[in-house]
C-alpha positions in Angstrom: 117.6 147.6 110.5 114.0 146.0 110.5 113.1 142.6 111.6 113.0 141.1 108.0 116.5 142.4 107.3 117.8 141.0 110.6 116.2 137.7 109.9 117.7 137.7 106.3 121.2 138.3 107.7 121.2 135.3 110.0 121.6 131.7 109.0 118.5 129.7 108.8 118.5 126.3 110.5 115.9 123.6 110.1 115.4 121.2 113.0 113.9 117.8 112.7 114.1 114.4 114.4 112.6 110.9 114.7 111.5 110.9 118.4 108.8 113.4 117.7 108.3 117.2 117.9 107.8 117.1 121.8 111.0 114.9 122.4 113.2 116.8 125.0 116.3 116.3 122.7 114.8 118.4 120.0 113.3 120.9 122.5 116.7 121.5 124.2 118.5 122.0 121.0 115.8 124.4 119.8 115.9 126.4 123.0 119.6 126.6 122.9 119.6 128.0 119.3 116.8 130.5 120.0 118.7 131.6 123.1 121.9 132.3 121.2 119.9 134.9 119.1 122.1 134.3 116.1 120.0 132.1 113.8 116.4 131.9 112.3 115.2 128.5 113.6 112.6 126.4 111.8 111.2 123.3 113.0 109.6 120.5 110.9 109.3 117.2 113.0 107.1 114.2 113.1 104.0 114.7 115.3 104.7 111.4 117.2 107.7 109.0 117.7 109.0 107.6 114.5 112.1 106.1 115.8 113.4 103.2 113.7 111.6 104.1 110.5 114.9 104.5 108.5 114.4 106.4 105.2 110.9 105.5 104.6 108.8 108.3 103.0 105.0 108.8 102.7 103.6 108.6 99.1 100.0 107.4 99.1 98.3 110.1 101.4 98.8 113.7 101.9 100.8 114.9 104.9 99.2 117.0 107.7 101.3 119.9 108.9 100.0 121.6 112.1 101.5 124.6 113.8 103.2 124.0 116.9 104.1 126.4 119.7 107.8 126.5 120.3 109.0 130.0 121.6 111.3 131.8 119.2 110.9 129.3 116.3 108.5 128.7 113.6 107.3 125.1 114.0 105.1 122.7 112.3 104.2 119.0 113.6 104.0 116.7 110.4 102.1 113.4 110.1 105.2 111.8 108.4 108.4 110.3 108.7 111.7 112.1 109.4 112.7 112.1 105.8 109.2 113.4 105.0 109.8 116.4 107.4 113.3 117.1 106.1 112.0 117.1 102.6 108.9 119.2 103.2 111.1 121.6 105.3 113.7 122.3 102.7 111.0 122.5 99.8 110.2 126.1 100.2 106.4 125.1 100.3 106.0 125.0 104.0 108.2 128.0 105.2 107.1 130.6 102.5 110.0 130.0 100.1 112.6 129.9 102.8 115.4 127.2 102.0 117.5 126.5 105.2 121.3 126.8 105.2 121.7 123.9 107.4 119.4 120.9 108.6 120.1 119.4 112.1 118.3 116.2 112.9 118.1 115.3 116.6 119.1 115.3 119.3 118.1 111.7 119.4 117.8 109.6 122.3 120.3 106.7 121.7 123.3 106.4 119.6 123.3 105.9 115.9 126.6 104.2 115.0 127.8 101.4 112.7 124.8 99.5 111.0 122.2 101.3 113.0 122.4 104.3 110.5 120.4 102.0 108.2 117.4 101.9 110.7 117.8 105.3 111.9 115.1 108.0 111.2 117.5 110.6 112.8 120.3 109.8 110.2 117.7 109.7 107.4 116.5 113.2 108.1 119.9 114.6 107.6 120.5 112.2 104.6 117.3 113.3 102.9 118.5 117.1 103.2 122.0 116.0 101.8 120.3 114.3 98.9 118.8 117.5 97.8 121.9 119.5 98.3 121.3 121.2 101.7 124.1 120.6 104.4 123.0 118.5 107.1 123.9 117.1 110.6 122.4 114.1 112.5 123.0 114.3 116.4 122.5 111.6 118.9 123.2 110.8 122.5 124.5 107.6 123.6 121.6 107.1 126.2 122.0 104.3 128.5 119.3 103.2 130.9 119.9 103.7 134.7 122.9 105.8 133.7 121.5 108.8 131.6 119.2 111.5 132.5 117.2 114.0 130.6 119.6 116.7 131.6 122.1 114.9 129.5 120.4 115.9 126.3 120.8 119.6 127.2 124.4 119.1 127.8 124.6 117.4 124.5 123.1 120.5 122.8 125.6 122.7 124.6 128.6 120.5 123.6 127.5 120.5 119.9 126.9 124.2 119.5 130.6 124.9 118.6 130.5 122.2 115.9 127.2 123.7 114.5 128.9 127.1 114.5 131.9 125.7 112.7 129.9 124.1 109.9 128.1 127.5 109.4 131.4 129.3 109.2 132.7 126.9 106.5 129.4 127.2 104.6 129.6 131.2 104.8 133.3 130.8 103.4 132.1 128.5 100.7 134.6 125.9 102.1 132.4 123.2 103.2 132.5 120.0 101.2 129.4 118.9 99.2 130.0 115.2 99.1 128.8 114.2 102.6 126.8 114.9 105.6 127.8 114.4 109.3 126.7 111.8 111.7 127.6 113.0 115.4 127.1 110.8 118.2 127.7 112.3 121.9 128.9 110.1 124.6 126.9 108.9 127.6 128.9 111.0 130.2 128.7 114.0 128.0 129.8 116.4 130.8 133.2 114.7 130.8 133.6 114.0 127.0 137.1 113.9 125.5 136.6 116.3 122.7 135.6 115.7 119.1 137.0 113.0 116.9 136.5 112.2 113.2 135.7 108.6 112.8 134.5 106.2 110.1 131.2 104.0 110.2 132.0 100.8 112.0 129.9 97.5 111.9 128.4 97.8 115.4 125.0 96.6 115.8 122.8 95.7 118.8 121.4 92.2 117.9 117.7 92.0 118.0 115.6 88.8 118.1 111.8 87.8 118.4 109.7 86.5 121.4 106.1 85.4 121.2 103.9 87.7 123.4 99.9 87.8 124.1 99.6 91.5 124.2 99.6 94.1 121.4 100.2 97.1 123.7 103.0 99.2 122.3 106.2 98.9 124.4 107.1 101.6 126.6 110.8 101.1 126.0 113.2 100.2 123.5 116.9 99.0 123.5 117.8 102.8 123.3 115.4 104.2 125.8 115.1 101.6 128.5 114.5 103.0 132.0 114.1 106.6 130.6 112.7 108.8 133.2 110.6 111.3 131.3 106.8 111.9 130.5 105.7 109.4 127.9 102.1 110.2 128.3 101.7 111.7 124.9 103.0 108.7 123.1 101.4 105.6 121.7 102.0 103.7 124.9 98.8 104.6 126.4 96.6 103.0 123.7 94.6 100.1 125.1 95.8 96.7 124.0 93.6 94.9 121.5 92.1 91.6 122.2 94.0 88.5 120.5 92.2 87.3 117.5 91.9 83.6 116.9 94.6 82.1 115.1 96.6 85.3 115.5 100.2 85.0 116.7 101.9 88.1 118.2 105.7 88.6 118.4 107.8 91.4 119.8 111.4 92.5 119.3 114.0 91.8 122.1 117.6 92.5 122.6 119.8 89.5 122.2 123.3 91.0 122.5 124.8 94.5 122.7 127.8 95.8 120.9 131.2 94.4 121.9 133.6 97.3 121.7 136.7 95.1 122.1 135.7 93.6 118.6 135.7 96.9 116.7 138.5 98.5 114.7 140.2 101.6 115.9 138.7 104.9 114.8 135.2 103.5 114.3 132.3 105.5 115.5 131.0 103.2 118.2 134.4 102.4 119.7 135.4 106.1 119.9 132.0 107.0 121.3 132.5 104.4 124.1 135.8 105.8 124.8 134.2 109.2 125.6 134.6 111.2 122.4 132.0 113.1 120.5 132.3 111.2 117.2 131.8 113.0 113.9 131.5 110.5 110.9 131.1 111.8 107.4 128.6 109.8 105.6 127.4 109.7 102.1 124.1 108.2 100.4 125.8 105.3 98.4 126.1 101.8 99.5 129.8 101.3 98.9 130.9 98.0 97.1 132.9 95.6 99.2 135.9 95.6 96.8 137.3 92.2 97.9 134.2 90.6 96.7 134.0 92.0 93.4 136.5 89.3 91.8 134.6 86.4 93.4 131.3 87.7 91.7 132.9 88.4 88.3 134.0 84.7 88.2 130.7 83.6 89.6 129.0 85.5 86.9 131.1 83.9 84.2 130.4 80.3 85.6 126.8 81.2 85.7 126.9 82.2 81.9 128.8 79.0 81.1 126.2 76.9 82.8 123.4 78.7 81.1 124.9 78.3 77.7 125.7 74.6 78.2 122.3 73.8 79.5 120.7 75.4 76.4 122.6 72.9 74.1 
């Protein structure tokens, strides 16, 4: 069998992320998939850190896609957001007509549970593929400063490989549901995880505030990557700070309060994650209506109509 036939018989995986194409989570995942010698591996990821950009897209300028050297994979570094990268990667325009069987976004440094899925570029990469009919997973590791190590990201990739294979098996059997994509979070102590657990999206959120500052130098750390012991030399943090302009006020984000697991419902993503499970949360793209609020707003709309009518008399 020639190389083209072999490649054609293997499932094609597209890997993206929001930490950037050089991030260790993506590299460990790609290395693992390539070493397995069972998949055709494509990479289309941001050329720099795009953490926290949510589902933003680029419209007013062309994107640059530059070849990147990742052994065993066909890879491009793109000057766009995670959603841009997923969209371009599944379009057939970048990879000579090839449409991936599965998109995997990650492995992110920091969990993406609860309300954080709104901010997450990692989740957005998977959601964008899902919106266009391509099955997708978002994978994140619950990184904690002073506890986590870069090696944990490799362990997270190893732990999620059975899940990836299970999804591919269901896709091949044409049994995989089309109505959702999966948001996967791996616990901090991944080496001693308690197994996989299906969860629902909770309402957990790290509360962020603002503090006045006098420097515009980009932060080395975020609430997710605090005290991370990896090389950040290629990131924006090495840019020289600009001088403060007269009448200009500068503000930076600061963590006010971390999540309180005791306040969360059972079987929610963040609570199960903190209990040591690899959480699997099926997500859709719709913002679900809070049904208990519907009767109130129906009455509110009627009162509004009555007041509008009476005021016009």
